[in-house]
C-alpha positions in Angstrom: -1.2 8.1 17.5 -5.0 7.4 18.0 -6.5 4.0 19.2 -7.6 3.3 15.9 -4.3 3.7 14.4 -2.6 1.8 16.7 -4.9 -1.2 16.1 -4.1 -0.6 12.4 -0.3 -1.0 13.1 -0.6 -3.9 15.4 -3.1 -6.0 12.6 -0.4 -5.2 10.5 2.4 -6.2 12.4 0.4 -9.9 13.3 0.4 -10.1 9.5 4.0 -9.2 8.8 4.7 -12.0 11.2 3.3 -14.6 9.7 4.4 -13.5 6.6 7.9 -13.7 8.2 7.7 -17.0 8.4 7.2 -17.7 4.4 9.9 -15.7 3.7 11.8 -18.0 6.1 10.8 -20.4 3.8 11.8 -18.7 0.3 7.8 -18.4 -0.3 8.4 -14.1 -0.7 11.4 -11.8 -0.5 10.0 -8.9 1.4 6.7 -8.5 3.8 4.8 -6.4 1.3 5.7 -8.5 -1.1 3.7 -11.1 0.9 0.9 -8.5 1.9 0.2 -7.7 -1.2 0.3 -11.7 -2.4 -2.4 -11.9 0.3 -4.7 -9.1 -0.7 -4.2 -10.0 -4.7 -5.0 -13.4 -3.7 -8.0 -12.6 -1.6 -9.5 -10.0 -4.5 -9.0 -12.1 -7.3 -6.9 -9.6 -8.4 -2.7 -8.8 -9.3 -0.9 -7.1 -6.9 -0.1 -4.3 -9.9 -4.0 -3.7 -9.1 -3.5 -1.9 -6.2 -2.6 2.1 -5.8 -2.5 4.6 -3.5 -5.2 7.5 -3.6 -2.9 9.4 -4.4 -1.6 7.2 -7.6 -5.5 6.5 -8.5 -6.5 9.9 -8.7 -3.2 10.7 -10.8 -4.6 8.7 -13.3 -8.1 10.2 -13.3 -9.9 7.8 -10.5 -11.8 8.7 -7.4 -12.1 6.0 -4.7 -15.6 4.5 -4.1 -17.2 6.1 -0.9 -16.7 3.5 2.0 -14.3 1.7 0.4 -11.3 0.7 3.2 -7.8 0.7 2.2 -5.4 -2.5 2.3 -2.2 -1.4 4.4 1.4 -2.2 3.6 4.4 -1.0 4.9 5.8 2.5 3.7 9.3 3.8 3.1 11.0 4.3 6.8 11.4 7.5 8.4 14.6 7.6 10.6 18.3 7.5 10.8 19.2 10.2 7.9 22.6 8.9 7.6 21.6 5.7 5.8 19.5 7.4 3.4 21.5 6.0 0.2 21.2 2.0 1.7 18.3 -0.1 1.0 16.1 -0.2 4.7 15.0 -3.4 6.3 11.0 -3.8 6.6 10.0 -4.1 10.2 10.2 -7.6 10.7 13.7 -8.3 9.0 16.4 -8.6 11.8 20.1 -8.6 11.5 19.9 -4.8 10.3 19.5 -1.6 12.6 16.3 -0.8 12.8 16.2 0.7 15.9 16.2 4.4 14.7 13.8 3.6 12.1 10.0 4.3 12.0 7.8 2.7 9.3 4.8 4.5 8.6 1.5 2.5 7.2 1.0 3.4 3.6 -2.9 2.4 2.4 -3.7 1.2 -1.1 -6.8 0.5 -2.8 -7.0 -1.9 -5.5 -8.9 -1.3 -8.9 -12.2 -2.9 -7.8 -12.7 0.0 -5.2 -12.2 3.0 -7.8 -14.2 4.8 -10.8 -13.2 7.1 -13.4 -14.0 10.4 -12.8 -17.3 11.1 -14.7 -16.0 15.2 -14.4 -13.5 14.9 -16.5 -15.5 12.7 -19.0 -17.8 15.2 -19.0 -15.4 17.9 -19.5 -13.8 16.1 -22.5 -17.5 15.9 -24.2 -18.3 19.2 -24.6 -15.4 20.0 -26.4 -15.7 17.3 -29.1 -19.5 18.5 -29.2 -18.0 21.8 -30.3 -15.8 20.7 -33.2 
């Protein structure tokens, strides 16, 4: 893991600890829910306006050059014998997270993407040909 990756993970852990306090107060049910609400509020968007790079690409969009992703926790890796059981998030206590590694998932908002013009240009000649 590079130093930059370690810093990103530390930053996400710090945010997760703060959101953990709000979970105890009943404001959020998961850390990712709190992270998404925080990001949505700062961007004046809905949590549904955030998707992964591949989700945007699948929908015909590309991420604008220079945009920085929002980080949330990905699905845990490890402890394969508990595959079908819901897994806790990193700051959750009470369940065995000892053998789990939580990767970082990178999301982009609808403000950070543009519709692919190449797809639009490919569709236009077909319209003109008929």
